[in-house]
C-alpha positions in Angstrom: -71.0 -2.8 5.0 -72.2 0.4 6.6 -70.1 3.5 6.7 -70.1 3.5 10.5 -68.4 0.1 10.5 -65.9 1.3 7.9 -65.0 4.4 9.9 -64.8 2.3 13.1 -62.5 -0.2 11.4 -60.2 2.4 10.0 -59.9 4.3 13.3 -59.2 1.0 15.1 -56.5 0.0 12.7 -54.8 3.4 12.7 -55.0 3.5 16.5 -53.4 0.0 16.8 -50.6 1.1 14.5 -49.9 4.2 16.5 -49.8 2.3 19.8 -47.3 -0.1 18.2 -45.2 2.8 16.7 -43.2 3.6 19.9 -42.1 0.0 20.7 -41.3 -0.5 17.0 -38.9 2.5 17.1 -37.3 1.0 20.2 -36.7 -2.2 18.3 -35.6 -0.3 15.2 -38.5 -1.5 13.1 -39.7 1.2 10.5 -43.3 2.4 10.9 -44.0 1.3 7.3 -43.7 -2.3 8.4 -45.8 -1.8 11.5 -48.8 -0.2 9.8 -48.6 -2.5 6.8 -48.4 -5.5 9.1 -51.6 -4.4 10.8 -53.3 -4.3 7.4 -51.8 -7.7 6.4 -53.1 -9.3 9.6 -56.7 -8.1 9.2 -57.8 -7.9 5.7 -57.1 -11.2 4.1 -59.8 -13.4 5.5 -58.5 -14.1 9.0 -61.5 -12.3 10.5 -64.1 -13.1 7.8 -63.1 -9.8 6.1 -61.5 -9.6 2.7 -60.4 -6.3 1.2 -59.6 -6.3 -2.5 -60.1 -3.0 -4.4 -57.1 -2.0 -6.5 -58.7 1.2 -7.8 -59.5 2.5 -4.2 -56.1 1.4 -2.9 -54.3 3.2 -5.8 -56.4 6.3 -5.1 -55.7 6.3 -1.4 -52.0 5.7 -2.0 -51.7 8.5 -4.5 -53.5 11.1 -2.3 -51.3 10.0 0.7 -48.1 10.4 -1.4 -49.1 13.9 -2.5 -49.6 14.9 1.1 -46.3 13.3 2.3 -44.3 15.0 -0.5 -46.0 18.3 0.2 -45.2 18.2 3.9 -41.6 17.2 3.0 -41.4 20.4 1.0 -43.0 22.4 3.7 -40.2 21.3 6.1 -37.4 22.0 3.6 -35.5 25.2 4.1 -34.7 27.1 0.9 -31.1 27.0 1.9 -31.2 23.2 1.6 -32.7 23.5 -1.9 -29.9 25.8 -3.0 -27.3 23.4 -1.7 -28.9 20.2 -3.1 -30.6 21.1 -6.3 -27.7 20.4 -8.6 -26.6 16.9 -7.3 -30.1 16.0 -6.1 -31.6 17.2 -9.4 -29.3 15.0 -11.4 -30.0 12.0 -9.1 -33.7 12.5 -9.3 -33.8 12.6 -13.1 -30.8 11.0 -14.8 -30.3 8.7 -11.8 -33.9 7.3 -12.1 -33.5 6.8 -15.8 -30.1 5.0 -15.4 -31.4 2.8 -12.6 -34.4 1.8 -14.6 -32.3 1.0 -17.7 -29.6 -0.9 -15.8 -32.0 -3.0 -13.7 -34.3 -3.8 -16.6 -31.4 -5.1 -18.8 -29.9 -7.1 -15.9 -33.2 -8.7 -14.9 -34.2 -9.5 -18.5 -30.8 -11.0 -19.3 -30.4 -13.0 -16.2 -34.0 -14.2 -15.6 -35.3 -14.2 -19.2 -38.3 -12.0 -18.6 -39.7 -9.8 -21.4 -37.8 -6.5 -21.6 -41.0 -4.4 -21.5 -42.1 -5.9 -18.2 -38.6 -5.6 -16.8 -38.7 -1.9 -17.8 -42.0 -1.5 -16.1 -40.8 -3.3 -12.9 -37.5 -1.3 -12.9 -39.3 2.0 -13.3 -41.6 1.2 -10.4 -38.7 0.5 -8.0 -36.3 3.1 -9.4 -37.1 6.1 -7.1 -36.2 6.5 -3.5 -39.0 7.0 -1.0 -39.5 10.4 0.6 -41.5 9.2 3.5 -39.0 6.4 4.3 -35.9 8.7 4.0 -37.4 11.6 6.0 -38.6 9.1 8.7 -35.3 7.3 9.2 -33.1 10.4 9.1 -35.3 12.2 11.6 -35.8 9.2 13.9 -32.1 8.5 14.1 -31.3 12.3 14.3 -28.7 11.9 11.6 -26.9 15.1 10.4 -24.3 14.2 7.8 -21.2 16.0 6.5 -21.0 17.4 3.0 -24.8 18.0 3.0 -25.2 14.3 2.2 -28.5 14.1 4.2 -29.8 17.2 2.4 -29.1 15.7 -1.0 -30.7 12.4 -0.1 -33.8 14.3 1.2 -34.0 16.5 -1.9 -33.5 13.5 -4.2 -36.2 11.4 -2.5 -38.7 14.3 -2.6 -38.2 15.1 -6.3 -37.4 11.8 -8.0 -41.0 10.4 -8.0 -42.2 12.5 -10.9 -39.7 10.9 -13.4 -40.5 7.4 -12.1 -44.3 8.1 -12.2 -44.0 9.3 -15.8 -42.1 6.2 -16.8 -44.6 3.9 -15.1 -47.6 5.6 -16.7 -46.0 5.5 -20.2 -44.9 1.9 -19.9 -48.3 0.9 -18.6 -49.8 2.4 -21.7 -47.4 0.6 -23.9 -48.0 -2.7 -22.1 -51.8 -2.3 -22.6 -51.4 -1.5 -26.3 -49.4 -4.4 -27.9 -47.2 -3.5 -30.7 -47.0 0.2 -29.8 -43.5 1.6 -29.5 -42.5 4.5 -27.3 -40.3 7.2 -28.9 -37.6 8.8 -26.7 -38.6 12.2 -28.1 -42.2 11.7 -26.9 -40.9 10.7 -23.4 -38.7 13.8 -23.3 -41.5 16.2 -24.4 -43.9 14.7 -21.9 -41.3 15.0 -19.1 -40.6 18.7 -20.0 -44.3 19.5 -20.2 -45.2 17.8 -16.9 -42.3 19.5 -15.1 -42.9 22.9 -16.6 -46.6 23.0 -15.8 -46.1 21.7 -12.3 -43.4 24.4 -11.6 -45.6 27.2 -13.1 -48.9 26.3 -11.4 -47.6 25.2 -8.0 -45.1 28.1 -7.9 -47.7 30.6 -8.9 -50.4 29.3 -6.5 -47.8 29.1 -3.7 -46.6 32.6 -4.3 -50.1 34.0 -4.3 -51.0 32.1 -1.1 -47.9 33.5 0.6 -48.7 37.0 -0.5 -52.3 36.8 0.6 -51.4 35.4 4.1 -48.6 37.9 4.6 -50.8 40.8 3.7 -54.2 39.7 5.1 -53.5 39.3 8.8 -55.8 36.5 9.8 -56.5 36.9 13.5 -57.4 33.2 14.0 -54.2 31.2 13.5 -56.1 28.0 13.1 -57.4 29.3 9.7 -53.9 29.6 8.3 -53.3 25.8 7.8 -56.9 25.4 6.5 -56.2 28.1 3.9 -52.9 26.4 3.0 -54.7 23.1 2.6 -57.0 24.8 0.1 -54.0 26.2 -1.7 -52.4 22.8 -1.8 -55.4 21.2 -3.4 -55.7 24.0 -6.0 -52.0 23.9 -6.8 -51.5 20.1 -7.1 -54.7 19.0 -8.7 -54.9 22.1 -10.8 -51.4 21.3 -12.1 -52.4 17.7 -12.7 -55.6 18.8 -14.6 -53.5 21.0 -16.9 -51.0 18.2 -17.6 -48.4 18.8 -14.9 -46.9 16.3 -12.5 -48.8 16.2 -9.3 -46.0 15.0 -7.0 -43.6 17.7 -8.2 -46.3 20.3 -7.8 -46.9 19.0 -4.2 -43.2 19.5 -3.3 -42.9 22.9 -5.0 -46.0 24.3 -3.3 -44.7 23.0 0.0 -41.3 24.6 -0.4 -42.8 28.0 -1.5 -45.3 28.3 1.3 -43.0 26.7 3.9 -40.4 29.3 3.3 -42.6 32.3 2.5 -45.4 32.3 5.1 -44.5 34.4 8.2 -47.4 34.2 10.6 -48.6 30.9 11.8 -45.7 29.0 10.4 -45.2 26.7 13.4 -48.9 26.1 13.8 -49.1 25.1 10.1 -46.1 22.8 10.3 -47.5 21.0 13.4 -50.9 20.6 11.7 -49.5 19.3 8.5 -47.0 17.0 10.2 -50.0 15.4 11.9 -51.8 15.1 8.6 -48.7 13.5 7.0 -48.6 10.9 9.8 -52.3 10.1 9.2 -51.7 9.9 5.4 -48.8 7.5 6.0 -50.8 5.3 8.4 -53.8 5.1 6.1 -51.6 4.4 3.0 -49.5 1.6 4.7 -52.6 0.0 6.3 -54.6 0.0 3.0 -51.6 -1.4 1.1 -51.3 -4.1 3.7 -55.0 -4.9 3.3 -54.6 -5.1 -0.4 -51.7 -7.6 -0.3 -52.5 -11.3 0.2 -49.8 -13.3 2.0 -50.8 -16.5 0.2 -49.9 -14.8 -3.1 -46.5 -13.7 -1.8 -45.0 -17.1 -1.3 -44.9 -18.0 -5.0 -42.8 -14.9 -5.9 -40.4 -14.8 -2.9 -37.4 -16.5 -4.6 -38.0 -14.8 -7.9 -38.0 -11.4 -6.1 -34.6 -11.9 -4.4 -32.5 -11.6 -7.5 -34.1 -8.3 -8.8 -34.0 -6.9 -5.2 -30.3 -7.7 -4.7 -29.4 -6.4 -8.2 -31.2 -3.1 -7.4 -29.5 -2.7 -4.1 -26.0 -3.8 -5.0 -25.6 -3.1 -8.7 -28.2 -0.9 -10.4 -28.6 1.9 -7.8 -24.8 2.1 -7.0 -23.8 2.1 -10.7 -26.4 4.7 -11.6 -25.3 7.0 -8.8 -21.6 6.6 -9.6 -22.3 7.5 -13.2 -24.3 10.6 -12.1 -21.5 11.7 -9.9 -19.1 11.8 -12.9 -20.7 15.3 -13.3 -19.5 16.3 -9.8 -15.8 15.3 -9.6 -15.3 17.4 -6.4 -17.6 15.1 -4.4 -15.7 12.8 -2.0 -15.7 9.1 -2.5 -17.2 8.7 0.9 -20.2 10.8 -0.1 -20.6 8.9 -3.4 -20.4 5.6 -1.7 -23.0 6.5 0.9 -25.5 8.0 -1.5 -25.1 5.0 -3.9 -25.7 2.6 -1.0 -28.8 4.4 0.4 -31.5 4.2 -2.2 -34.2 3.4 0.3 -37.6 2.2 -0.9 -40.9 2.5 0.9 -44.6 2.6 0.1 -44.0 4.7 -3.1 -43.0 1.7 -5.3 -46.0 -0.3 -4.1 -48.3 2.6 -4.9 -46.7 2.9 -8.4 -47.1 -0.9 -8.9 -50.8 -0.5 -8.4 -51.0 1.7 -11.5 -50.6 -1.1 -14.0 -52.5 -3.5 -11.8 -55.5 -1.1 -11.6 -55.2 -0.6 -15.4 -55.4 -4.3 -16.1 -51.9 -5.0 -17.4 -51.5 -8.8 -17.6 -49.4 -10.3 -14.8 -49.3 -7.0 -13.0 -50.3 -8.5 -9.6 -47.1 -10.6 -9.8 -45.2 -7.3 -10.2 -47.0 -5.9 -7.1 -46.1 -8.9 -5.0 -42.4 -8.8 -6.2 -42.2 -5.1 -5.4 -43.5 -5.8 -1.9 -40.4 -8.0 -1.3 -38.1 -5.5 -2.9 -39.4 -2.9 -0.4 -38.9 -5.3 2.5 -35.4 -6.1 1.5 -34.5 -2.4 0.9 -35.9 -1.4 4.3 -33.9 -4.1 6.2 -30.6 -3.8 4.2 -30.5 -0.1 3.2 -32.6 1.3 6.0 -30.5 -0.7 8.6 -27.2 0.4 6.9 -27.8 4.2 7.1 -26.4 4.8 10.6 -23.6 2.3 10.8 -22.4 3.2 7.2 -22.4 6.9 8.1 -20.2 6.1 11.1 -17.9 3.8 9.1 -17.4 6.4 6.4 -17.1 9.2 9.1 -19.9 11.2 7.5 -21.8 11.6 10.8 -21.2 15.1 12.1 -20.7 13.7 15.6 -17.5 12.0 14.4 
């Protein structure tokens, strides 16, 4: 297929998704489902076109996630970080580990699946999705009491690194039969990835801010281009040196979003548009990669893990984390435990073992797809009414 046809096809799919975005918001349907639905309807043989490239899908999804997390950090005021880093930090680290462990044990015990595969599946779906959380909170214009929305945003933007590390390590174990995974090795790897990401992204971010604030670029359009260069240097430089790329993306975004003085609004508008493009491409490509005929066989087997995640594993993990914060109200704890929204991130993570060739990994991908759908409808739909019921909405 010629590159012209590829570009025309991509542009057409993104354009259709954008045109469907406004009516979908009126009906309360998340953009994730709209763009993914466009991909599902096109790429599975219906129009004599079949897309099936796990490596490319994983690459597109990973790059898109980096951009989305970066833009989330760019739009995060430092005051929010100061408010949320304790509770959000515990939720994004200990919360992910607890959710993974609880869900894996429950699924393995109740459904009889091997524990290793249950751990891999649980790690994939353990983190909340930054794009989904940001999108729903902004579209519904929710401002919650006790900084609950700030904590949810911080958690969703920073919990992917821990989940990603678990997925990569468990994928390696699954590919190497008989290899065990020491807790000490996981801990060391986690510390190294976090430290390198903070050091490189923070350093490149600070240098970018200093240069832009001291070298007065007359053309404002050059500022976001310079920041884009800094973003690539910070994130992929951190990854090259052993750091976590998603954490580096968020840290660089926070540093430059709060430090750059000139051209701030121009840059935010530019990168918000880039983020929407990244989301559209990611959701469409994921939709192209998923084959409806393969989904039917795992629908019922996906329901139990999805319900266990939404109603048991996530709430229990959050409540255990909040034992460290006894001053938090029960309303806040209940709301945070109920809203562990999933989005495209788990599907992108599920493609890691699939692209690596882990046996039965496509079954995991298809199960994760249903987990995301159930989370979007149950947890996404519950955000606004639950906030009102618990009187957490600041309009109450």
